[in-house]
VOGU-3710 file (C-alpha; in Angstrom, 3 decimals, decimal comma):
1> xxxxxxxxxx> -22,645/-14,328/7,886  -20,007/-12,682/10,013  -16,867/-13,187/7,901  -15,802/-13,047/4,272  -12,926/-14,387/2,204  -11,937/-12,549/-0,970  -9,938/-13,918/-3,884  -8,253/-11,186/-5,943  -6,351/-11,316/-9,242  -4,656/-8,534/-11,169
11> xxxxxxxxxx> -7,158/-6,691/-13,425  -4,510/-6,690/-16,138  -4,603/-10,496/-16,199  -7,981/-11,783/-14,972  -7,618/-15,435/-14,043  -10,242/-16,249/-11,415  -12,661/-18,959/-12,475  -15,794/-20,604/-11,163  -13,689/-23,709/-10,587  -11,356/-21,777/-8,244
21> xxxxxxxxxx> -14,324/-20,259/-6,457  -15,965/-23,628/-5,899  -12,647/-25,148/-4,830  -12,234/-22,428/-2,211  -15,817/-22,921/-1,037  -15,293/-26,668/-0,728  -12,126/-26,119/1,320  -14,024/-23,952/3,799  -16,869/-26,447/4,021  -14,375/-29,248/4,681
31> xxxxxxxxxx> -13,293/-27,410/7,842  -16,898/-27,230/9,017  -17,649/-23,715/7,804  -21,074/-22,557/6,702  -20,306/-20,970/3,318  -22,504/-18,878/1,018  -22,319/-19,155/-2,779  -19,610/-17,038/-4,482  -20,377/-13,382/-5,143  -18,398/-11,863/-8,013
41> xxxxxxxxxx> -17,156/-8,332/-7,359  -15,460/-8,206/-10,770  -15,595/-11,107/-13,266  -12,257/-12,904/-13,391  -10,732/-10,420/-10,952  -12,384/-10,513/-7,510  -14,824/-12,779/-5,707  -16,265/-12,957/-2,176  -17,147/-16,020/-0,124  -19,129/-15,151/2,994
51> xxxxxxxxxx> -18,803/-17,713/5,793  -19,495/-18,539/9,434  -17,972/-20,999/11,867  -14,291/-20,349/11,081  -11,725/-17,748/12,085  -10,440/-15,618/9,175  -6,963/-17,069/9,686  -8,331/-20,592/9,367  -10,159/-19,674/6,187  -7,066/-18,172/4,576
61> xxxxxxxxxx> -4,929/-21,151/5,501  -7,493/-23,529/4,018  -7,840/-21,670/0,724  -4,235/-20,732/-0,044  -3,375/-24,273/-1,238  -6,348/-24,122/-3,630  -4,834/-21,149/-5,488  -1,190/-22,090/-5,018  0,791/-21,393/-8,164  -1,846/-18,990/-9,449
71> xxxxxxxxxx> -1,437/-15,170/-9,387  -4,252/-14,835/-6,864  -4,302/-13,081/-3,481  -6,390/-14,301/-0,545  -7,746/-12,055/2,220  -10,210/-13,115/4,939  -11,744/-10,807/7,530  -14,829/-10,142/9,598  -17,693/-8,421/7,791  -18,247/-5,689/10,381
81> xxxxxxxxxx> -16,591/-2,397/9,465  -15,291/-3,765/6,191  -15,442/-0,419/4,376  -12,901/1,967/5,831  -13,234/5,680/6,543  -9,515/6,579/6,659  -6,692/5,562/4,318  -3,056/6,179/5,250  -0,689/5,200/2,440  3,037/4,957/1,950
91> xxxxxxxxxx> 4,270/6,625/-1,243  7,376/5,007/-2,760  6,953/1,523/-4,244  3,318/1,774/-3,136  1,510/4,749/-4,685  4,341/5,456/-7,135  6,530/2,755/-8,618  9,896/4,354/-7,808  12,118/4,989/-4,806  12,899/8,638/-5,533
101> xxxxxxxxxx> 16,059/8,739/-3,441  17,435/5,903/-5,542  16,562/7,877/-8,679  18,362/10,934/-7,299  21,389/8,723/-6,740  21,493/8,124/-10,475  22,449/11,786/-10,926  25,583/11,355/-8,820  26,499/7,947/-10,249  25,593/6,125/-7,031
111> xxxxxxxxxx> 22,159/4,666/-7,767  23,148/1,034/-7,148  24,903/1,905/-3,879  21,967/3,965/-2,610  19,422/1,377/-3,798  21,253/-1,330/-1,850  20,976/0,730/1,342  17,299/1,409/0,602  16,579/-2,297/0,170  18,206/-3,164/3,495
121> xxxxxxxxxx> 16,317/-0,390/5,291  12,979/-1,381/3,773  13,532/-5,010/4,783  14,240/-3,911/8,347  17,899/-4,916/8,318  19,227/-1,452/9,250  17,854/1,601/11,049  15,734/3,805/8,776  16,910/7,148/10,158  20,571/6,238/9,867
131> xxxxxxxxxx> 20,035/4,834/6,393  18,269/8,032/5,284  21,058/10,248/6,578  23,682/8,040/4,925  21,940/8,125/1,542  21,202/11,849/1,608  24,850/12,569/2,483  25,819/11,016/-0,851  23,782/13,716/-2,626  25,765/16,625/-1,162
141> xxxxxxxxxx> 26,362/19,322/-3,787  23,644/18,112/-6,157  21,828/21,090/-7,748  18,353/21,542/-6,298  17,013/21,764/-9,852  17,699/18,026/-10,081  14,645/17,467/-7,885  12,446/18,745/-10,703  14,306/16,667/-13,269  13,996/13,410/-11,320
151> xxxxxxxxxx> 10,300/14,029/-10,728  9,803/13,360/-14,427  10,689/9,710/-13,778  7,754/9,145/-11,423  4,995/6,777/-12,542  1,891/5,803/-10,651  1,267/2,316/-9,376  -1,668/0,852/-11,316  -4,909/1,431/-9,462  -3,602/4,337/-7,356
161> xxxxxxxxxx> -6,017/6,972/-8,629  -8,963/4,594/-8,601  -8,230/3,630/-4,993  -8,170/7,187/-3,703  -10,970/8,500/-5,934  -13,304/5,665/-4,948  -12,648/5,921/-1,230  -13,075/9,699/-1,348  -16,327/9,314/-3,278  -17,620/7,179/-0,402
171> xxxxxxxxxx> -16,586/9,630/2,301  -13,149/8,357/3,336  -10,245/10,665/4,211  -7,001/9,825/2,388  -3,515/10,737/3,585  -0,075/10,122/2,067  2,626/9,538/4,707  6,129/8,865/3,417  9,693/8,550/4,561  10,451/10,201/1,215
181> xxxxxxxxxx> 10,619/13,902/0,579  7,967/16,600/0,665  9,148/17,931/-2,704  7,638/14,711/-4,087  4,836/13,928/-1,610  3,104/17,225/-2,361  3,117/16,527/-6,073  1,868/12,967/-5,598  -0,884/14,267/-3,311  -2,134/16,575/-6,046
191> xxxxxxxxxx> -1,624/13,987/-8,799  -3,535/11,205/-7,090  -6,022/13,209/-5,020  -4,981/12,655/-1,403  -6,351/15,131/1,123  -2,998/15,633/2,887  0,621/14,517/2,751  3,523/14,192/5,142  7,177/13,520/4,375  10,783/14,434/5,084
201> xxxxxxxxxx> 12,586/17,598/4,057  15,891/18,126/2,266  18,232/20,928/3,303  19,089/23,256/0,417  21,647/26,067/0,610  22,651/28,270/-2,293  20,660/26,182/-4,740  22,389/22,896/-3,884  21,644/20,021/-1,519  23,657/20,161/1,708
211> xxxxxxxxxx> 23,630/16,390/2,109  21,422/16,570/5,189  17,710/15,856/5,689  15,792/18,253/7,891  15,092/17,087/11,421  13,106/15,460/12,907  13,040/12,578/10,440  9,694/10,968/9,695  10,160/7,236/10,328  8,189/4,122/11,289
221> xxxxxxxxxx> 7,084/5,617/14,600  6,001/8,794/12,825  3,865/6,769/10,417  2,098/5,073/13,304  1,646/8,446/14,994  0,171/9,817/11,774  -2,375/7,010/11,629  -3,454/7,630/15,218  -3,443/11,413/14,733  -5,697/11,378/11,688
231> xxxxxxxxxx> -7,972/8,751/13,172  -8,430/10,938/16,241  -8,753/14,189/14,320  -11,352/12,709/11,959  -13,121/10,789/14,766  -12,595/7,505/12,958  -12,331/4,410/15,182  -9,059/2,597/14,480  -10,904/-0,563/13,288  -12,333/1,613/10,494
241> xxxxxxxxxx> -8,893/2,576/9,155  -6,808/1,104/6,330  -3,062/1,412/5,801  -0,896/0,255/2,923  2,860/0,049/2,430  5,743/-2,180/1,420  8,632/-1,570/3,802  9,681/-2,205/7,386  9,017/1,411/8,330  5,365/0,815/7,361
251> xxxxxxxxxx> 4,924/-2,213/9,594  3,795/-0,467/12,816  0,969/1,338/11,010  0,073/-1,831/9,108  -0,251/-3,788/12,342  -2,211/-1,048/14,129  -4,842/-0,313/11,464  -8,180/-2,015/11,128  -6,876/-3,385/7,831  -3,153/-3,125/7,143
261> xxxxxxxxxx> -2,144/-4,248/3,668  1,407/-5,217/2,746  1,489/-4,331/-0,941  4,105/-6,175/-3,038  6,050/-5,926/0,179  9,484/-6,901/1,369  9,498/-10,512/2,693  9,844/-9,569/6,351  6,885/-7,205/6,063  4,624/-9,569/4,118
271> xxxxxxxxxx> 5,288/-12,276/6,714  3,925/-10,124/9,558  1,149/-8,061/7,989  -2,488/-9,011/8,468  -3,227/-8,843/4,732  -0,866/-9,043/1,793  -1,301/-8,319/-1,898  1,429/-9,804/-4,053  -0,334/-10,089/-7,411  -3,108/-7,505/-7,694
281> xxxxxxxxxx> -2,820/-3,778/-8,245  -4,053/-1,120/-5,816  -7,692/-1,718/-6,706  -7,216/-4,872/-4,605  -7,663/-2,620/-1,580  -11,125/-1,724/-2,864  -12,093/-5,361/-3,377  -10,853/-6,094/0,152  -13,454/-3,549/1,273  -16,176/-5,205/-0,781
291> xxxxxxxxxx> -16,460/-2,642/-3,554  -17,802/-4,005/-6,818  -16,257/-3,080/-10,163  -19,256/-0,879/-10,984  -18,619/1,192/-7,833  -14,984/1,944/-8,641  -14,540/5,506/-9,813  -13,079/5,509/-13,305  -9,825/7,388/-12,937  -7,248/6,069/-15,371
301> xxxxxx> -3,772/7,031/-14,206  -1,472/8,721/-16,661  2,003/7,239/-16,929  3,718/10,616/-16,532  3,403/13,093/-13,665  0,326/15,282/-13,873
//
């Protein structure tokens, strides 16, 4: 069969049942689809329904009412090229749980103010470059040593290490591309196991932050350029790429990739992305690719930076 629909729950709270699976199958059959029996990728967590005769968008629309009110994500796609050879991931609120610029703002008593600007930028309400410059300006005079102190607040998003370790084990190239700062992206790269990282720089003079980011600023266009650059450099056709992020500056790379996943994303981003995960953790990206639980590399993420 040429297409597949996947139901995904959070591994921390498995809730998928045979009843849900059969309800989803019946919904696809009611539209005239030819539907195979359910295949469990992980009991209670992830399940595939292979089908023919329907567009993926039709299949998703038919099944979403079946799981409405349940913490279950629905992703339908064609079977061809399902497993991806390149992963390009956002960092903040995607691979790690924090927005590090907001955390830095806590050290100057302006966390709420900076976080409000961040939220507007990530929802696409204001220009990212201008918002970054405005927020960094508020950190002027902050000792550079604070960067090390705030790093101690970083925690990994559940499933982050398993996602990267599993894709690497199956030959994929994994890159971290962030509008955040290289003083953090490099550490997250090593912590999680990405091959490379890209991010923005912070000007430091005399051991203190100048209140200016280094230019040019990595933004939404830069993220898209990164996807295309790595795809070309690694000779990976764009349909065989996967991107993941949560904010408006991620949207161009989400829309361009073979599979772009809006992960616990801002509303404007989730509404436009091809696939969205609002309940599962980052292992959802593995189930989207058809990995079974037994294939996922066991890499339990520590809750403190490593």
